[in-house]
KEFITI-285183 format. One line per field, with one value per residue: residue number from 1; z, y negated, x negated of N, C-alpha, C, O in turn. Coordinates in Angstrom, 3 decimals. Last residue first. Example, Ala and Ser with C-alpha at 12.3 -4.5 7.8 and 13.67 -1.06 7.14 Angstrom:
residues 2
k: (2  1)
n_pz: (7.080  7.800)
n_py: (2.250  5.690)
n_px: (-12.850  -13.190)
ca_pz: (7.140  7.800)
ca_py: (1.060  4.500)
ca_px: (-13.670  -12.300)
c_pz: (7.870  7.800)
c_py: (-0.030  3.300)
c_px: (-12.900  -13.200)
o_pz: (8.039  8.465)
o_py: (-1.138  3.319)
o_px: (-13.409  -14.236)
//
This chain:
residues 118
k: (118  117  116  115  114  113  112  111  110  109  108  107  106  105  104  103  102  101  100  99  98  97  96  95  94  93  92  91  90  89  88  87  86  85  84  83  82  81  80  79  78  77  76  75  74  73  72  71  70  69  68  67  66  65  64  63  62  61  60  59  58  57  56  55  54  53  52  51  50  49  48  47  46  45  44  43  42  41  40  39  38  37  36  35  34  33  32  31  30  29  28  27  26  25  24  23  22  21  20  19  18  17  16  15  14  13  12  11  10  9  8  7  6  5  4  3  2  1)
n_pz: (142.178  142.192  144.679  144.641  142.800  144.201  146.432  145.184  144.228  146.638  147.661  145.721  146.092  148.676  148.207  146.532  148.340  150.096  148.310  147.892  150.387  150.311  148.082  149.046  151.172  149.765  148.448  150.374  151.497  153.435  153.336  151.015  151.041  148.263  146.048  143.319  140.908  138.455  136.191  135.100  133.799  133.768  130.627  128.078  127.722  130.005  131.762  134.250  134.231  134.390  134.887  134.347  135.084  135.256  137.781  139.291  142.143  143.689  146.636  147.176  146.628  144.010  142.915  141.576  140.026  137.720  135.517  134.600  134.570  134.261  134.893  134.868  136.233  136.080  137.947  137.368  137.202  135.205  133.867  134.652  133.332  135.182  137.561  140.422  143.676  145.142  147.305  149.385  149.074  150.044  148.493  145.920  146.157  146.417  143.877  142.361  143.219  142.199  139.443  138.903  139.552  137.671  135.127  135.339  136.472  135.551  136.194  138.745  138.707  136.156  134.729  132.840  134.416  137.539  140.255  142.932  145.827  147.616)
n_py: (-48.805  -50.880  -52.072  -53.097  -55.205  -56.853  -57.460  -58.940  -61.133  -62.386  -62.998  -64.752  -66.904  -67.699  -68.441  -70.625  -72.372  -72.832  -74.198  -76.469  -77.708  -78.142  -79.851  -82.072  -82.835  -83.552  -85.826  -87.408  -88.115  -85.345  -82.889  -81.817  -78.682  -76.505  -74.213  -71.983  -69.859  -67.392  -64.976  -61.732  -58.421  -55.290  -53.764  -52.358  -51.631  -49.771  -49.535  -48.775  -51.274  -54.791  -57.712  -61.109  -64.367  -67.778  -70.259  -73.399  -75.244  -78.423  -80.213  -82.741  -85.232  -84.913  -83.152  -82.569  -79.485  -77.275  -74.806  -72.353  -70.170  -66.737  -63.621  -60.164  -57.311  -53.852  -50.986  -47.481  -44.194  -44.126  -45.889  -49.423  -52.506  -54.800  -56.086  -55.094  -54.549  -52.117  -52.924  -53.914  -55.951  -58.210  -58.214  -58.423  -60.944  -62.418  -62.043  -63.337  -65.962  -66.461  -66.136  -68.183  -70.392  -70.217  -70.688  -73.306  -74.744  -75.636  -78.279  -80.250  -82.746  -84.410  -86.522  -85.630  -84.985  -86.371  -86.351  -88.285  -88.578  -91.352)
n_px: (349.087  350.840  350.648  348.034  348.346  350.117  348.503  346.513  347.998  348.745  346.185  345.210  346.971  346.222  343.555  343.999  345.251  343.128  341.494  342.994  342.632  339.848  339.633  341.076  339.460  337.156  338.043  340.698  343.169  344.576  345.681  348.065  349.772  349.703  351.122  350.742  352.044  351.426  352.539  351.487  351.470  349.995  349.168  348.129  345.507  343.644  341.498  342.561  344.927  344.954  346.685  346.512  347.791  347.581  348.182  347.996  347.926  348.017  348.272  350.733  351.748  352.818  350.066  346.955  345.770  345.319  346.529  345.651  343.072  343.413  342.044  342.238  340.957  341.069  340.389  339.763  338.550  335.500  333.889  334.120  333.004  331.028  331.006  332.946  333.896  335.897  338.666  340.078  341.856  340.536  338.154  339.259  340.409  338.050  336.966  338.968  338.668  336.093  336.594  338.473  336.644  334.529  335.549  336.457  334.307  331.794  331.118  331.709  332.617  334.396  335.390  337.155  339.433  339.908  341.859  342.729  344.619  345.854)
ca_pz: (142.316  140.937  144.282  145.537  142.498  142.886  146.609  145.857  143.285  145.687  148.405  145.950  144.817  148.397  149.120  146.000  147.160  150.584  148.898  146.784  149.958  151.372  148.073  147.843  151.433  150.704  147.659  149.977  150.109  153.237  154.660  151.215  151.307  149.659  146.458  144.757  141.280  139.876  136.407  135.948  133.629  134.453  132.076  128.570  127.438  129.160  130.426  133.459  134.922  133.564  135.580  133.754  135.432  134.488  137.162  138.468  141.353  142.963  145.663  147.296  147.898  145.152  142.556  142.739  140.137  139.040  136.057  133.751  135.301  133.515  135.495  134.043  136.539  135.520  137.700  137.715  137.524  136.028  133.078  134.976  133.526  134.011  136.377  139.462  142.603  144.811  146.050  149.696  148.636  150.577  149.962  146.277  145.911  147.541  145.053  142.183  143.507  143.637  140.121  138.791  140.291  139.102  135.454  134.683  137.293  135.367  134.863  138.533  139.315  136.934  135.875  132.361  133.765  136.104  139.647  141.485  145.214  146.590)
ca_py: (-47.699  -50.129  -51.491  -51.989  -54.090  -56.339  -56.711  -57.693  -60.200  -61.928  -62.133  -63.478  -66.176  -67.269  -67.334  -69.461  -71.894  -72.174  -72.932  -75.511  -77.310  -77.327  -78.545  -81.372  -82.430  -82.426  -84.631  -87.164  -88.489  -86.720  -83.501  -82.465  -80.122  -76.719  -75.612  -72.250  -71.248  -67.729  -66.347  -62.619  -59.843  -56.124  -53.900  -52.605  -53.022  -49.834  -50.041  -47.817  -50.091  -53.584  -56.601  -59.813  -63.202  -66.673  -69.229  -72.494  -74.330  -77.367  -79.664  -81.362  -85.046  -85.147  -83.607  -83.089  -80.920  -77.528  -76.154  -73.159  -71.330  -67.985  -64.795  -61.340  -58.466  -55.056  -52.072  -48.840  -45.062  -43.516  -44.866  -48.049  -51.521  -53.931  -56.932  -54.895  -55.542  -52.504  -52.429  -52.921  -54.624  -57.864  -58.177  -57.252  -59.787  -62.381  -61.556  -61.910  -65.253  -66.561  -65.279  -66.774  -70.164  -70.087  -69.351  -72.314  -74.399  -74.245  -77.965  -78.851  -82.575  -83.191  -86.810  -86.111  -83.935  -86.636  -85.603  -88.150  -87.999  -90.355)
ca_px: (348.112  350.699  351.929  348.363  347.446  350.491  349.758  346.135  347.378  349.776  347.103  344.519  346.947  347.603  343.851  343.291  345.973  344.347  341.023  342.873  343.974  340.457  338.960  341.512  340.841  337.090  337.738  339.309  342.882  344.133  345.544  346.770  349.745  349.330  350.994  350.641  351.786  351.547  352.089  352.262  351.175  350.979  349.086  349.490  345.862  344.844  341.245  341.788  344.465  344.904  346.033  346.823  346.978  348.150  347.359  348.796  347.109  348.720  347.333  350.269  351.049  353.682  351.404  347.672  345.962  344.752  346.636  346.516  343.552  343.268  342.675  341.969  341.787  340.468  341.336  339.372  339.683  336.541  334.554  333.748  334.067  331.168  331.128  331.869  333.926  334.540  338.096  339.056  342.279  341.854  338.106  338.456  341.268  338.990  336.222  338.673  339.909  336.335  335.618  338.861  337.885  334.257  335.048  337.305  335.464  332.194  331.606  331.333  331.298  334.154  334.530  335.860  338.659  339.911  340.765  342.870  343.432  346.098)
c_pz: (142.189  141.044  143.044  145.145  143.352  142.500  145.288  146.134  143.953  144.745  147.489  146.696  144.994  147.119  148.893  146.889  146.570  149.416  149.456  147.276  148.827  150.956  149.120  147.799  150.254  151.049  148.549  149.113  149.603  151.793  154.549  152.597  151.511  149.894  147.924  144.966  142.789  140.064  137.864  135.917  134.560  134.289  132.619  130.091  127.905  128.949  129.504  131.997  133.942  134.389  134.668  134.483  134.679  134.711  136.293  137.719  140.620  142.143  145.014  146.265  148.160  146.506  143.826  142.249  141.460  139.218  137.450  134.214  134.332  134.358  134.641  134.654  135.682  135.723  137.138  137.377  137.983  136.349  133.875  134.022  133.777  134.326  135.098  138.274  141.718  143.615  145.903  148.460  148.999  150.247  150.546  147.791  146.292  147.392  146.271  143.352  143.382  144.028  141.628  139.499  140.131  139.911  136.954  134.981  136.658  136.155  134.683  137.213  139.194  137.462  136.714  133.505  133.346  135.448  138.142  140.949  143.722  146.006)
c_py: (-46.360  -48.956  -50.629  -51.296  -52.873  -55.148  -56.099  -56.833  -58.882  -60.873  -61.550  -62.500  -64.803  -66.436  -66.799  -68.247  -70.651  -71.602  -72.143  -74.174  -76.287  -76.822  -77.622  -79.965  -81.639  -81.918  -83.397  -85.914  -88.122  -86.945  -84.971  -83.110  -80.626  -78.216  -75.640  -73.745  -71.355  -69.215  -66.664  -64.014  -60.653  -57.580  -54.752  -52.619  -53.356  -51.294  -50.087  -48.228  -49.160  -52.445  -55.391  -58.761  -61.971  -65.492  -68.315  -71.553  -73.380  -76.562  -78.475  -81.073  -83.635  -84.928  -83.748  -83.593  -81.290  -79.032  -76.196  -74.610  -72.199  -69.115  -66.015  -62.512  -59.645  -56.196  -53.245  -49.820  -46.443  -44.542  -44.199  -47.086  -50.137  -52.863  -56.118  -55.816  -55.359  -53.438  -52.882  -52.348  -53.526  -56.431  -57.678  -57.112  -58.509  -61.213  -61.453  -61.317  -63.748  -65.821  -65.291  -65.825  -68.720  -69.787  -69.157  -70.895  -73.320  -73.821  -76.566  -78.405  -81.142  -83.145  -85.583  -86.423  -84.411  -85.652  -85.772  -87.440  -87.850  -89.891)
c_px: (348.769  349.751  351.818  349.666  347.796  349.623  350.191  347.371  347.003  349.198  348.168  345.420  346.302  347.648  345.266  343.512  345.322  345.158  342.197  342.321  343.908  341.833  339.574  340.916  341.402  338.495  337.665  339.170  341.486  343.743  345.161  346.755  348.319  349.249  350.645  350.515  351.780  351.246  352.348  351.675  352.052  350.566  350.214  349.458  347.277  345.223  342.449  341.641  343.783  344.341  346.107  346.004  347.455  347.220  348.203  347.866  348.051  347.729  348.045  349.192  350.552  353.026  352.241  349.010  346.621  344.809  346.030  346.555  344.349  343.851  342.366  342.729  341.328  341.449  340.546  340.489  339.202  337.630  335.669  334.443  333.487  332.206  331.229  332.075  332.699  334.613  336.650  338.396  341.289  342.254  339.423  338.361  340.530  339.961  337.140  337.925  339.693  337.616  335.845  337.886  338.359  335.520  334.855  336.833  336.333  333.409  332.134  331.935  330.834  332.735  334.213  334.894  337.267  338.952  340.888  341.636  343.678  344.772)
o_pz: (142.280  140.095  142.858  145.262  142.849  141.927  145.254  146.075  143.352  144.493  147.554  146.398  144.470  147.075  148.914  146.383  146.153  149.497  149.306  146.715  148.810  151.151  148.847  147.510  150.442  151.201  148.133  149.060  148.488  150.948  155.472  152.981  152.103  149.057  148.728  144.176  143.461  139.462  138.435  135.655  134.788  134.606  131.986  130.745  128.108  129.892  128.326  131.103  132.918  135.154  134.222  134.668  134.408  134.545  136.556  137.103  141.249  141.528  145.706  145.162  149.229  147.442  144.614  141.291  142.337  138.643  138.250  133.397  133.361  134.810  134.336  134.905  135.760  135.419  137.654  136.619  138.866  135.808  133.304  133.434  133.179  135.453  134.032  138.014  142.184  142.644  146.467  148.556  148.930  151.047  151.436  148.317  146.914  148.379  147.062  143.775  144.206  145.048  142.268  140.086  141.141  140.861  137.455  135.078  137.374  136.483  133.729  137.128  139.506  136.756  137.867  133.270  133.484  135.873  137.546  141.167  143.305  145.721)
o_py: (-45.332  -48.182  -49.723  -50.076  -51.751  -54.180  -54.937  -55.606  -57.819  -59.845  -60.356  -61.306  -63.807  -65.387  -65.588  -67.132  -69.724  -70.491  -70.922  -73.128  -75.336  -75.651  -76.443  -78.999  -80.654  -80.714  -82.311  -85.067  -88.503  -86.075  -85.751  -83.794  -79.945  -78.950  -74.900  -74.452  -70.880  -69.756  -66.257  -64.210  -60.315  -57.939  -54.905  -51.603  -54.529  -52.085  -50.411  -47.383  -48.797  -52.626  -55.005  -58.904  -61.811  -65.607  -68.102  -71.982  -72.645  -77.112  -77.625  -81.621  -83.351  -84.480  -82.809  -84.363  -80.450  -79.768  -75.278  -75.529  -72.720  -69.029  -66.295  -62.407  -60.071  -56.065  -53.593  -49.508  -46.558  -45.648  -43.756  -47.425  -49.747  -52.372  -56.678  -56.271  -55.451  -53.152  -53.896  -51.381  -52.342  -55.769  -56.827  -56.005  -57.617  -60.561  -60.517  -60.200  -62.975  -65.132  -64.241  -64.827  -68.070  -69.005  -68.043  -69.986  -72.492  -72.642  -76.320  -78.178  -80.838  -83.463  -85.712  -86.573  -83.665  -85.506  -85.352  -87.882  -87.344  -90.708)
o_px: (348.098  349.620  352.631  349.782  347.848  350.124  350.594  347.292  347.159  349.828  348.461  345.421  346.801  348.290  345.484  343.646  346.017  345.683  342.256  342.648  344.690  342.159  339.799  341.621  342.117  338.699  338.068  340.062  341.129  343.954  345.399  347.704  347.481  348.724  351.211  349.889  352.696  350.319  353.360  350.488  353.214  349.432  351.259  349.695  347.592  345.253  342.300  341.658  344.360  343.393  347.188  344.796  348.646  346.006  349.387  346.890  348.812  346.815  348.606  349.203  350.013  353.687  352.354  349.086  346.816  344.007  346.204  346.609  343.800  344.993  341.207  343.930  340.176  342.635  339.483  341.407  338.352  337.615  336.666  335.470  332.484  332.279  331.489  333.189  331.563  335.314  336.238  337.640  341.619  342.917  339.431  338.475  341.106  340.302  337.025  338.220  340.182  337.649  335.794  338.305  338.631  335.468  335.004  337.657  336.896  333.540  332.872  333.142  329.682  331.778  333.802  333.695  336.297  337.806  341.879  340.508  344.720  343.896)
//
């Protein structure tokens, strides 16, 4: 069993690194240009909050809350997403691999949501 304890984190910036990685994957999937500053012309802003990242029942689980805003409007599309991927083994590398799959699943869902609202 893999156990990740918050106080033993080897990467302190996971809260920002995970949304950034998912955002880049969404940009890849959607063909959008990824910028760190809002444009004046038509643009999409994606907010991602990591709610949970853990191991449960032999699966790596990733829960996210996301908000998509179009052209700076605060009334956007909100969704929560949970992905689970089976762990191949008990190592940290297995956990990272499974969570990478979860991040890809989340990026796919978000890129579809963005495409549907265009």
